[in-house]
N, CA, C, O and CB atoms as a CASP TS submission, in Angstrom:
PFRMAT TS
TARGET T0000
AUTHOR 0000-0000-0000
METHOD Language model
MODEL 1
PARENT N/A
ATOM      1  N   MET     1      94.393 114.390  94.338  1.00  0.00           N
ATOM      2  CA  MET     1      94.772 115.603  93.640  1.00  0.00           C
ATOM      3  C   MET     1      93.632 116.044  92.736  1.00  0.00           C
ATOM      4  O   MET     1      93.224 115.301  91.843  1.00  0.00           O
ATOM      5  CB  MET     1      96.063 115.389  92.830  1.00  0.00           C
ATOM      6  N   PRO     2      93.135 117.203  92.951  1.00  0.00           N
ATOM      7  CA  PRO     2      91.993 117.652  92.154  1.00  0.00           C
ATOM      8  C   PRO     2      92.327 117.901  90.687  1.00  0.00           C
ATOM      9  O   PRO     2      91.435 117.816  89.842  1.00  0.00           O
ATOM     10  CB  PRO     2      91.431 118.903  92.747  1.00  0.00           C
ATOM     11  N   ASN     3      93.565 118.203  90.358  1.00  0.00           N
ATOM     12  CA  ASN     3      93.938 118.492  88.970  1.00  0.00           C
ATOM     13  C   ASN     3      94.614 117.308  88.272  1.00  0.00           C
ATOM     14  O   ASN     3      95.127 117.461  87.164  1.00  0.00           O
ATOM     15  CB  ASN     3      94.859 119.691  88.931  1.00  0.00           C
ATOM     16  N   ALA     4      94.621 116.143  88.901  1.00  0.00           N
ATOM     17  CA  ALA     4      95.272 114.975  88.317  1.00  0.00           C
ATOM     18  C   ALA     4      94.502 114.504  87.085  1.00  0.00           C
ATOM     19  O   ALA     4      93.275 114.577  87.038  1.00  0.00           O
ATOM     20  CB  ALA     4      95.380 113.836  89.353  1.00  0.00           C
ATOM     21  N   LYS     5      95.232 114.030  86.110  1.00  0.00           N
ATOM     22  CA  LYS     5      94.615 113.506  84.888  1.00  0.00           C
ATOM     23  C   LYS     5      94.574 111.987  84.957  1.00  0.00           C
ATOM     24  O   LYS     5      95.419 111.357  85.592  1.00  0.00           O
ATOM     25  CB  LYS     5      95.390 113.974  83.624  1.00  0.00           C
ATOM     26  N   ILE     6      93.587 111.414  84.301  1.00  0.00           N
ATOM     27  CA  ILE     6      93.439 109.964  84.221  1.00  0.00           C
ATOM     28  C   ILE     6      93.474 109.578  82.757  1.00  0.00           C
ATOM     29  O   ILE     6      92.794 110.184  81.929  1.00  0.00           O
ATOM     30  CB  ILE     6      92.116 109.476  84.905  1.00  0.00           C
ATOM     31  N   TRP     7      94.273 108.562  82.440  1.00  0.00           N
ATOM     32  CA  TRP     7      94.437 108.091  81.069  1.00  0.00           C
ATOM     33  C   TRP     7      94.062 106.611  80.997  1.00  0.00           C
ATOM     34  O   TRP     7      94.225 105.880  81.974  1.00  0.00           O
ATOM     35  CB  TRP     7      95.895 108.316  80.573  1.00  0.00           C
ATOM     36  N   THR     8      93.570 106.179  79.865  1.00  0.00           N
ATOM     37  CA  THR     8      93.334 104.755  79.644  1.00  0.00           C
ATOM     38  C   THR     8      94.664 104.114  79.257  1.00  0.00           C
ATOM     39  O   THR     8      95.505 104.736  78.608  1.00  0.00           O
ATOM     40  CB  THR     8      92.243 104.518  78.536  1.00  0.00           C
ATOM     41  N   LEU     9      94.836 102.860  79.669  1.00  0.00           N
ATOM     42  CA  LEU     9      96.048 102.115  79.365  1.00  0.00           C
ATOM     43  C   LEU     9      95.683 100.750  78.820  1.00  0.00           C
ATOM     44  O   LEU     9      94.659 100.178  79.196  1.00  0.00           O
ATOM     45  CB  LEU     9      96.939 101.981  80.609  1.00  0.00           C
ATOM     46  N   GLN    10      96.510 100.233  77.943  1.00  0.00           N
ATOM     47  CA  GLN    10      96.386  98.855  77.486  1.00  0.00           C
ATOM     48  C   GLN    10      97.730  98.193  77.746  1.00  0.00           C
ATOM     49  O   GLN    10      98.784  98.755  77.447  1.00  0.00           O
ATOM     50  CB  GLN    10      95.974  98.770  75.957  1.00  0.00           C
ATOM     51  N   ALA    11      97.677  96.991  78.307  1.00  0.00           N
ATOM     52  CA  ALA    11      98.909  96.283  78.639  1.00  0.00           C
ATOM     53  C   ALA    11      98.782  94.818  78.248  1.00  0.00           C
ATOM     54  O   ALA    11      97.684  94.267  78.167  1.00  0.00           O
ATOM     55  CB  ALA    11      99.232  96.416  80.144  1.00  0.00           C
ATOM     56  N   ALA    12      99.929  94.208  78.008  1.00  0.00           N
ATOM     57  CA  ALA    12      99.955  92.797  77.649  1.00  0.00           C
ATOM     58  C   ALA    12      99.431  91.941  78.805  1.00  0.00           C
ATOM     59  O   ALA    12      98.688  90.984  78.584  1.00  0.00           O
ATOM     60  CB  ALA    12     101.383  92.367  77.265  1.00  0.00           C
ATOM     61  N   GLU    13      99.819  92.287  80.036  1.00  0.00           N
ATOM     62  CA  GLU    13      99.390  91.554  81.219  1.00  0.00           C
ATOM     63  C   GLU    13      99.233  92.515  82.383  1.00  0.00           C
ATOM     64  O   GLU    13      99.791  93.612  82.379  1.00  0.00           O
ATOM     65  CB  GLU    13     100.391  90.435  81.569  1.00  0.00           C
ATOM     66  N   GLY    14      98.471  92.093  83.376  1.00  0.00           N
ATOM     67  CA  GLY    14      98.309  92.909  84.568  1.00  0.00           C
ATOM     68  C   GLY    14      98.068  92.039  85.785  1.00  0.00           C
ATOM     69  O   GLY    14      97.686  90.874  85.673  1.00  0.00           O
ATOM     70  N   PHE    15      98.296  92.622  86.946  1.00  0.00           N
ATOM     71  CA  PHE    15      98.134  91.925  88.210  1.00  0.00           C
ATOM     72  C   PHE    15      97.600  92.926  89.224  1.00  0.00           C
ATOM     73  O   PHE    15      98.102  94.046  89.314  1.00  0.00           O
ATOM     74  CB  PHE    15      99.479  91.284  88.692  1.00  0.00           C
ATOM     75  N   VAL    16      96.585  92.531  89.987  1.00  0.00           N
ATOM     76  CA  VAL    16      95.990  93.404  91.003  1.00  0.00           C
ATOM     77  C   VAL    16      96.264  92.795  92.374  1.00  0.00           C
ATOM     78  O   VAL    16      96.027  91.607  92.592  1.00  0.00           O
ATOM     79  CB  VAL    16      94.446  93.593  90.766  1.00  0.00           C
ATOM     80  N   ALA    17      96.766  93.622  93.302  1.00  0.00           N
ATOM     81  CA  ALA    17      97.088  93.121  94.636  1.00  0.00           C
ATOM     82  C   ALA    17      96.834  94.201  95.685  1.00  0.00           C
ATOM     83  O   ALA    17      96.801  95.392  95.376  1.00  0.00           O
ATOM     84  CB  ALA    17      98.553  92.647  94.698  1.00  0.00           C
ATOM     85  N   ASN    18      96.657  93.768  96.911  1.00  0.00           N
ATOM     86  CA  ASN    18      96.416  94.648  98.047  1.00  0.00           C
ATOM     87  C   ASN    18      97.757  95.120  98.617  1.00  0.00           C
ATOM     88  O   ASN    18      98.480  94.330  99.223  1.00  0.00           O
ATOM     89  CB  ASN    18      95.574  93.925  99.139  1.00  0.00           C
ATOM     90  N   MET    19      98.090  96.385  98.430  1.00  0.00           N
ATOM     91  CA  MET    19      99.369  96.928  98.898  1.00  0.00           C
ATOM     92  C   MET    19      99.500  96.880 100.417  1.00  0.00           C
ATOM     93  O   MET    19     100.620  96.846 100.927  1.00  0.00           O
ATOM     94  CB  MET    19      99.530  98.359  98.419  1.00  0.00           C
ATOM     95  N   ASN    20      98.401  96.876 101.148  1.00  0.00           N
ATOM     96  CA  ASN    20      98.493  96.825 102.608  1.00  0.00           C
ATOM     97  C   ASN    20      99.114  95.523 103.102  1.00  0.00           C
ATOM     98  O   ASN    20      99.564  95.450 104.246  1.00  0.00           O
ATOM     99  CB  ASN    20      97.118  96.999 103.221  1.00  0.00           C
ATOM    100  N   LEU    21      99.143  94.505 102.265  1.00  0.00           N
ATOM    101  CA  LEU    21      99.756  93.235 102.661  1.00  0.00           C
ATOM    102  C   LEU    21     101.281  93.291 102.597  1.00  0.00           C
ATOM    103  O   LEU    21     101.949  92.356 103.039  1.00  0.00           O
ATOM    104  CB  LEU    21      99.246  92.109 101.772  1.00  0.00           C
ATOM    105  N   LEU    22     101.835  94.361 102.060  1.00  0.00           N
ATOM    106  CA  LEU    22     103.283  94.496 101.991  1.00  0.00           C
ATOM    107  C   LEU    22     103.881  94.893 103.330  1.00  0.00           C
ATOM    108  O   LEU    22     105.096  94.818 103.511  1.00  0.00           O
ATOM    109  CB  LEU    22     103.660  95.511 100.941  1.00  0.00           C
ATOM    110  N   HIS    23     103.047  95.312 104.264  1.00  0.00           N
ATOM    111  CA  HIS    23     103.520  95.682 105.598  1.00  0.00           C
ATOM    112  C   HIS    23     103.547  94.420 106.449  1.00  0.00           C
ATOM    113  O   HIS    23     102.509  93.936 106.899  1.00  0.00           O
ATOM    114  CB  HIS    23     102.610  96.788 106.249  1.00  0.00           C
ATOM    115  N   VAL    24     104.735  93.904 106.660  1.00  0.00           N
ATOM    116  CA  VAL    24     104.904  92.624 107.339  1.00  0.00           C
ATOM    117  C   VAL    24     104.410  92.717 108.779  1.00  0.00           C
ATOM    118  O   VAL    24     104.634  93.710 109.471  1.00  0.00           O
ATOM    119  CB  VAL    24     106.379  92.184 107.305  1.00  0.00           C
ATOM    120  N   GLY    25     103.739  91.665 109.206  1.00  0.00           N
ATOM    121  CA  GLY    25     103.249  91.603 110.574  1.00  0.00           C
ATOM    122  C   GLY    25     104.382  91.341 111.560  1.00  0.00           C
ATOM    123  O   GLY    25     105.550  91.597 111.269  1.00  0.00           O
ATOM    124  N   THR    26     104.026  90.844 112.693  1.00  0.00           N
ATOM    125  CA  THR    26     105.002  90.681 113.767  1.00  0.00           C
ATOM    126  C   THR    26     105.692  89.329 113.772  1.00  0.00           C
ATOM    127  O   THR    26     106.562  89.093 114.611  1.00  0.00           O
ATOM    128  CB  THR    26     104.337  90.890 115.078  1.00  0.00           C
ATOM    129  N   SER    27     105.331  88.436 112.863  1.00  0.00           N
ATOM    130  CA  SER    27     105.939  87.111 112.869  1.00  0.00           C
ATOM    131  C   SER    27     106.225  86.643 111.452  1.00  0.00           C
ATOM    132  O   SER    27     105.673  87.161 110.481  1.00  0.00           O
ATOM    133  CB  SER    27     105.034  86.107 113.584  1.00  0.00           C
ATOM    134  N   THR    28     107.095  85.657 111.359  1.00  0.00           N
ATOM    135  CA  THR    28     107.409  85.054 110.063  1.00  0.00           C
ATOM    136  C   THR    28     106.174  84.378 109.477  1.00  0.00           C
ATOM    137  O   THR    28     105.948  84.421 108.268  1.00  0.00           O
ATOM    138  CB  THR    28     108.558  84.037 110.201  1.00  0.00           C
ATOM    139  N   LEU    29     105.389  83.765 110.330  1.00  0.00           N
ATOM    140  CA  LEU    29     104.161  83.113 109.871  1.00  0.00           C
ATOM    141  C   LEU    29     103.195  84.136 109.282  1.00  0.00           C
ATOM    142  O   LEU    29     102.601  83.888 108.232  1.00  0.00           O
ATOM    143  CB  LEU    29     103.487  82.353 111.027  1.00  0.00           C
ATOM    144  N   ARG    30     103.031  85.287 109.945  1.00  0.00           N
ATOM    145  CA  ARG    30     102.138  86.332 109.438  1.00  0.00           C
ATOM    146  C   ARG    30     102.682  86.890 108.121  1.00  0.00           C
ATOM    147  O   ARG    30     101.911  87.129 107.191  1.00  0.00           O
ATOM    148  CB  ARG    30     101.974  87.471 110.484  1.00  0.00           C
ATOM    149  N   ALA    31     103.991  87.099 108.028  1.00  0.00           N
ATOM    150  CA  ALA    31     104.599  87.599 106.788  1.00  0.00           C
ATOM    151  C   ALA    31     104.337  86.623 105.648  1.00  0.00           C
ATOM    152  O   ALA    31     104.043  87.039 104.528  1.00  0.00           O
ATOM    153  CB  ALA    31     106.124  87.818 106.968  1.00  0.00           C
ATOM    154  N   SER    32     104.442  85.333 105.926  1.00  0.00           N
ATOM    155  CA  SER    32     104.182  84.313 104.908  1.00  0.00           C
ATOM    156  C   SER    32     102.717  84.336 104.478  1.00  0.00           C
ATOM    157  O   SER    32     102.410  84.203 103.293  1.00  0.00           O
ATOM    158  CB  SER    32     104.557  82.919 105.437  1.00  0.00           C
ATOM    159  N   GLN    33     101.823  84.505 105.439  1.00  0.00           N
ATOM    160  CA  GLN    33     100.385  84.578 105.147  1.00  0.00           C
ATOM    161  C   GLN    33     100.089  85.796 104.272  1.00  0.00           C
ATOM    162  O   GLN    33      99.347  85.699 103.294  1.00  0.00           O
ATOM    163  CB  GLN    33      99.558  84.644 106.463  1.00  0.00           C
ATOM    164  N   PHE    34     100.673  86.942 104.628  1.00  0.00           N
ATOM    165  CA  PHE    34     100.462  88.161 103.848  1.00  0.00           C
ATOM    166  C   PHE    34     101.022  88.004 102.436  1.00  0.00           C
ATOM    167  O   PHE    34     100.366  88.388 101.468  1.00  0.00           O
ATOM    168  CB  PHE    34     101.113  89.366 104.547  1.00  0.00           C
ATOM    169  N   ALA    35     102.216  87.449 102.308  1.00  0.00           N
ATOM    170  CA  ALA    35     102.842  87.282 100.989  1.00  0.00           C
ATOM    171  C   ALA    35     102.007  86.368 100.101  1.00  0.00           C
ATOM    172  O   ALA    35     101.817  86.652  98.918  1.00  0.00           O
ATOM    173  CB  ALA    35     104.265  86.716 101.134  1.00  0.00           C
ATOM    174  N   HIS    36     101.510  85.273 100.667  1.00  0.00           N
ATOM    175  CA  HIS    36     100.681  84.353  99.885  1.00  0.00           C
ATOM    176  C   HIS    36      99.423  85.054  99.377  1.00  0.00           C
ATOM    177  O   HIS    36      99.063  84.925  98.207  1.00  0.00           O
ATOM    178  CB  HIS    36     100.298  83.123 100.728  1.00  0.00           C
ATOM    179  N   ALA    37      98.755  85.798 100.266  1.00  0.00           N
ATOM    180  CA  ALA    37      97.532  86.503  99.870  1.00  0.00           C
ATOM    181  C   ALA    37      97.841  87.571  98.825  1.00  0.00           C
ATOM    182  O   ALA    37      97.078  87.743  97.875  1.00  0.00           O
ATOM    183  CB  ALA    37      96.852  87.142 101.098  1.00  0.00           C
ATOM    184  N   TYR    38      98.957  88.293  98.991  1.00  0.00           N
ATOM    185  CA  TYR    38      99.341  89.337  98.029  1.00  0.00           C
ATOM    186  C   TYR    38      99.497  88.746  96.634  1.00  0.00           C
ATOM    187  O   TYR    38      98.875  89.222  95.684  1.00  0.00           O
ATOM    188  CB  TYR    38     100.654  90.025  98.463  1.00  0.00           C
ATOM    189  N   TRP    39     100.330  87.707  96.505  1.00  0.00           N
ATOM    190  CA  TRP    39     100.621  87.141  95.186  1.00  0.00           C
ATOM    191  C   TRP    39      99.462  86.338  94.616  1.00  0.00           C
ATOM    192  O   TRP    39      99.453  86.033  93.424  1.00  0.00           O
ATOM    193  CB  TRP    39     101.842  86.266  95.263  1.00  0.00           C
ATOM    194  N   ALA    40      98.483  85.990  95.446  1.00  0.00           N
ATOM    195  CA  ALA    40      97.270  85.333  94.959  1.00  0.00           C
ATOM    196  C   ALA    40      96.229  86.366  94.533  1.00  0.00           C
ATOM    197  O   ALA    40      95.183  86.009  93.991  1.00  0.00           O
ATOM    198  CB  ALA    40      96.687  84.407  96.041  1.00  0.00           C
ATOM    199  N   GLY    41      96.519  87.665  94.781  1.00  0.00           N
ATOM    200  CA  GLY    41      95.576  88.718  94.424  1.00  0.00           C
ATOM    201  C   GLY    41      94.369  88.755  95.344  1.00  0.00           C
ATOM    202  O   GLY    41      93.297  89.225  94.962  1.00  0.00           O
ATOM    203  N   GLU    42      94.553  88.251  96.568  1.00  0.00           N
ATOM    204  CA  GLU    42      93.454  88.197  97.523  1.00  0.00           C
ATOM    205  C   GLU    42      93.438  89.438  98.410  1.00  0.00           C
ATOM    206  O   GLU    42      94.426  90.167  98.490  1.00  0.00           O
ATOM    207  CB  GLU    42      93.557  86.935  98.381  1.00  0.00           C
ATOM    208  N   GLU    43      92.319  89.669  99.068  1.00  0.00           N
ATOM    209  CA  GLU    43      92.190  90.792  99.996  1.00  0.00           C
ATOM    210  C   GLU    43      93.099  90.594 101.208  1.00  0.00           C
ATOM    211  O   GLU    43      93.644  91.560 101.743  1.00  0.00           O
ATOM    212  CB  GLU    43      90.725  90.954 100.447  1.00  0.00           C
ATOM    213  N   GLY    44      93.258  89.369 101.631  1.00  0.00           N
ATOM    214  CA  GLY    44      94.077  89.063 102.794  1.00  0.00           C
ATOM    215  C   GLY    44      93.229  88.875 104.031  1.00  0.00           C
ATOM    216  O   GLY    44      92.011  89.053 103.996  1.00  0.00           O
ATOM    217  N   PRO    45      93.882  88.510 105.137  1.00  0.00           N
ATOM    218  CA  PRO    45      93.127  88.249 106.367  1.00  0.00           C
ATOM    219  C   PRO    45      92.500  89.511 106.934  1.00  0.00           C
ATOM    220  O   PRO    45      93.041  90.607 106.791  1.00  0.00           O
ATOM    221  CB  PRO    45      94.028  87.619 107.409  1.00  0.00           C
ATOM    222  N   LYS    46      91.369  89.346 107.568  1.00  0.00           N
ATOM    223  CA  LYS    46      90.698  90.465 108.233  1.00  0.00           C
ATOM    224  C   LYS    46      91.115  90.429 109.697  1.00  0.00           C
ATOM    225  O   LYS    46      90.583  89.652 110.490  1.00  0.00           O
ATOM    226  CB  LYS    46      89.123  90.385 108.076  1.00  0.00           C
ATOM    227  N   LEU    47      92.062  91.273 110.039  1.00  0.00           N
ATOM    228  CA  LEU    47      92.592  91.315 111.395  1.00  0.00           C
ATOM    229  C   LEU    47      92.239  92.641 112.053  1.00  0.00           C
ATOM    230  O   LEU    47      92.052  93.646 111.368  1.00  0.00           O
ATOM    231  CB  LEU    47      94.114  91.105 111.391  1.00  0.00           C
ATOM    232  N   ASP    48      92.149  92.649 113.364  1.00  0.00           N
ATOM    233  CA  ASP    48      91.908  93.898 114.091  1.00  0.00           C
ATOM    234  C   ASP    48      93.018  94.887 113.775  1.00  0.00           C
ATOM    235  O   ASP    48      94.196  94.536 113.832  1.00  0.00           O
ATOM    236  CB  ASP    48      91.820  93.648 115.623  1.00  0.00           C
ATOM    237  N   GLY    49      92.653  96.111 113.444  1.00  0.00           N
ATOM    238  CA  GLY    49      93.629  97.153 113.151  1.00  0.00           C
ATOM    239  C   GLY    49      94.144  97.145 111.715  1.00  0.00           C
ATOM    240  O   GLY    49      94.902  98.034 111.327  1.00  0.00           O
ATOM    241  N   MET    50      93.741  96.152 110.923  1.00  0.00           N
ATOM    242  CA  MET    50      94.187  96.075 109.527  1.00  0.00           C
ATOM    243  C   MET    50      93.347  97.051 108.698  1.00  0.00           C
ATOM    244  O   MET    50      92.118  96.985 108.725  1.00  0.00           O
ATOM    245  CB  MET    50      94.064  94.605 108.966  1.00  0.00           C
ATOM    246  N   PRO    51      93.999  97.948 107.968  1.00  0.00           N
ATOM    247  CA  PRO    51      93.225  98.899 107.154  1.00  0.00           C
ATOM    248  C   PRO    51      92.523  98.186 106.000  1.00  0.00           C
ATOM    249  O   PRO    51      92.890  97.062 105.657  1.00  0.00           O
ATOM    250  CB  PRO    51      94.141 100.012 106.604  1.00  0.00           C
ATOM    251  N   PRO    52      91.526  98.818 105.402  1.00  0.00           N
ATOM    252  CA  PRO    52      90.873  98.213 104.239  1.00  0.00           C
ATOM    253  C   PRO    52      91.870  98.077 103.098  1.00  0.00           C
ATOM    254  O   PRO    52      92.885  98.773 103.082  1.00  0.00           O
ATOM    255  CB  PRO    52      89.652  99.052 103.792  1.00  0.00           C
ATOM    256  N   PRO    53      91.597  97.194 102.144  1.00  0.00           N
ATOM    257  CA  PRO    53      92.538  96.990 101.040  1.00  0.00           C
ATOM    258  C   PRO    53      92.854  98.289 100.288  1.00  0.00           C
ATOM    259  O   PRO    53      91.989  99.144 100.099  1.00  0.00           O
ATOM    260  CB  PRO    53      91.977  95.963 100.070  1.00  0.00           C
ATOM    261  N   CYS    54      94.074  98.405  99.879  1.00  0.00           N
ATOM    262  CA  CYS    54      94.533  99.494  99.014  1.00  0.00           C
ATOM    263  C   CYS    54      95.065  98.813  97.752  1.00  0.00           C
ATOM    264  O   CYS    54      96.215  98.375  97.711  1.00  0.00           O
ATOM    265  CB  CYS    54      95.649 100.412  99.724  1.00  0.00           C
ATOM    266  N   TRP    55      94.226  98.730  96.738  1.00  0.00           N
ATOM    267  CA  TRP    55      94.545  97.936  95.550  1.00  0.00           C
ATOM    268  C   TRP    55      95.515  98.676  94.633  1.00  0.00           C
ATOM    269  O   TRP    55      95.374  99.874  94.385  1.00  0.00           O
ATOM    270  CB  TRP    55      93.266  97.585  94.785  1.00  0.00           C
ATOM    271  N   GLU    56      96.498  97.935  94.140  1.00  0.00           N
ATOM    272  CA  GLU    56      97.429  98.453  93.141  1.00  0.00           C
ATOM    273  C   GLU    56      97.340  97.565  91.909  1.00  0.00           C
ATOM    274  O   GLU    56      96.979  96.392  92.001  1.00  0.00           O
ATOM    275  CB  GLU    56      98.895  98.508  93.694  1.00  0.00           C
ATOM    276  N   VAL    57      97.669  98.131  90.768  1.00  0.00           N
ATOM    277  CA  VAL    57      97.669  97.378  89.518  1.00  0.00           C
ATOM    278  C   VAL    57      99.085  97.427  88.950  1.00  0.00           C
ATOM    279  O   VAL    57      99.626  98.503  88.695  1.00  0.00           O
ATOM    280  CB  VAL    57      96.619  97.955  88.494  1.00  0.00           C
ATOM    281  N   LEU    58      99.671  96.260  88.756  1.00  0.00           N
ATOM    282  CA  LEU    58     101.000  96.148  88.166  1.00  0.00           C
ATOM    283  C   LEU    58     100.825  95.718  86.715  1.00  0.00           C
ATOM    284  O   LEU    58     100.143  94.732  86.436  1.00  0.00           O
ATOM    285  CB  LEU    58     101.903  95.133  88.960  1.00  0.00           C
ATOM    286  N   LEU    59     101.434  96.449  85.798  1.00  0.00           N
ATOM    287  CA  LEU    59     101.288  96.162  84.375  1.00  0.00           C
ATOM    288  C   LEU    59     102.618  95.708  83.783  1.00  0.00           C
ATOM    289  O   LEU    59     103.681  96.211  84.146  1.00  0.00           O
ATOM    290  CB  LEU    59     100.764  97.398  83.625  1.00  0.00           C
ATOM    291  N   CYS    60     102.537  94.746  82.863  1.00  0.00           N
ATOM    292  CA  CYS    60     103.715  94.265  82.123  1.00  0.00           C
ATOM    293  C   CYS    60     103.588  94.744  80.687  1.00  0.00           C
ATOM    294  O   CYS    60     102.504  94.716  80.105  1.00  0.00           O
ATOM    295  CB  CYS    60     103.844  92.692  82.185  1.00  0.00           C
ATOM    296  N   GLY    61     104.690  95.179  80.129  1.00  0.00           N
ATOM    297  CA  GLY    61     104.710  95.742  78.779  1.00  0.00           C
ATOM    298  C   GLY    61     104.498  94.713  77.701  1.00  0.00           C
ATOM    299  O   GLY    61     104.527  93.510  77.961  1.00  0.00           O
ATOM    300  N   PRO    62     104.286  95.180  76.499  1.00  0.00           N
ATOM    301  CA  PRO    62     104.252  96.606  76.168  1.00  0.00           C
ATOM    302  C   PRO    62     102.958  97.258  76.686  1.00  0.00           C
ATOM    303  O   PRO    62     101.902  96.630  76.753  1.00  0.00           O
ATOM    304  CB  PRO    62     104.377  96.803  74.637  1.00  0.00           C
ATOM    305  N   ILE    63     103.087  98.527  77.045  1.00  0.00           N
ATOM    306  CA  ILE    63     101.955  99.294  77.563  1.00  0.00           C
ATOM    307  C   ILE    63     101.690 100.456  76.610  1.00  0.00           C
ATOM    308  O   ILE    63     102.603 101.193  76.235  1.00  0.00           O
ATOM    309  CB  ILE    63     102.231  99.809  79.021  1.00  0.00           C
ATOM    310  N   THR    64     100.436 100.603  76.231  1.00  0.00           N
ATOM    311  CA  THR    64     100.031 101.684  75.342  1.00  0.00           C
ATOM    312  C   THR    64      99.159 102.679  76.107  1.00  0.00           C
ATOM    313  O   THR    64      98.168 102.296  76.729  1.00  0.00           O
ATOM    314  CB  THR    64      99.273 101.127  74.109  1.00  0.00           C
ATOM    315  N   VAL    65      99.533 103.954  76.058  1.00  0.00           N
ATOM    316  CA  VAL    65      98.739 104.997  76.699  1.00  0.00           C
ATOM    317  C   VAL    65      97.692 105.460  75.702  1.00  0.00           C
ATOM    318  O   VAL    65      98.010 105.833  74.573  1.00  0.00           O
ATOM    319  CB  VAL    65      99.633 106.193  77.179  1.00  0.00           C
ATOM    320  N   GLY    66      96.433 105.429  76.138  1.00  0.00           N
ATOM    321  CA  GLY    66      95.326 105.809  75.264  1.00  0.00           C
ATOM    322  C   GLY    66      94.897 107.237  75.499  1.00  0.00           C
ATOM    323  O   GLY    66      95.721 108.137  75.665  1.00  0.00           O
ATOM    324  N   ASP    67      93.598 107.427  75.511  1.00  0.00           N
ATOM    325  CA  ASP    67      93.007 108.759  75.644  1.00  0.00           C
ATOM    326  C   ASP    67      92.891 109.182  77.095  1.00  0.00           C
ATOM    327  O   ASP    67      92.842 108.357  78.008  1.00  0.00           O
ATOM    328  CB  ASP    67      91.641 108.796  74.990  1.00  0.00           C
ATOM    329  N   GLU    68      92.847 110.491  77.280  1.00  0.00           N
ATOM    330  CA  GLU    68      92.576 111.033  78.611  1.00  0.00           C
ATOM    331  C   GLU    68      91.090 110.836  78.893  1.00  0.00           C
ATOM    332  O   GLU    68      90.251 111.020  78.011  1.00  0.00           O
ATOM    333  CB  GLU    68      92.984 112.556  78.715  1.00  0.00           C
ATOM    334  N   VAL    69      90.779 110.464  80.117  1.00  0.00           N
ATOM    335  CA  VAL    69      89.373 110.216  80.493  1.00  0.00           C
ATOM    336  C   VAL    69      88.786 111.480  81.084  1.00  0.00           C
ATOM    337  O   VAL    69      87.617 111.497  81.468  1.00  0.00           O
ATOM    338  CB  VAL    69      89.253 109.036  81.506  1.00  0.00           C
TER
END
C-alpha cells in the first residue's frame, strides 16, 4: 500500500517466524517438521515449490506505539 503508515513499537517480548510454514504439507511428518521449524523461528526446509520465507512478528504486551517513521 503506497499510503500505509509505519510506526515504531516497543513490546515486552517478541517472536519472529516464517508464516509460510503454517501451510501444512501432505503428511503428518511434514506438518510436524513445519511446526517445529515455525516455533524454533527457523526458515524451514528448502523444498521444491516452497515460496521464500514470509516473516511475521508476534508481540506480547504491554506494547507501546511510538513515532511514525
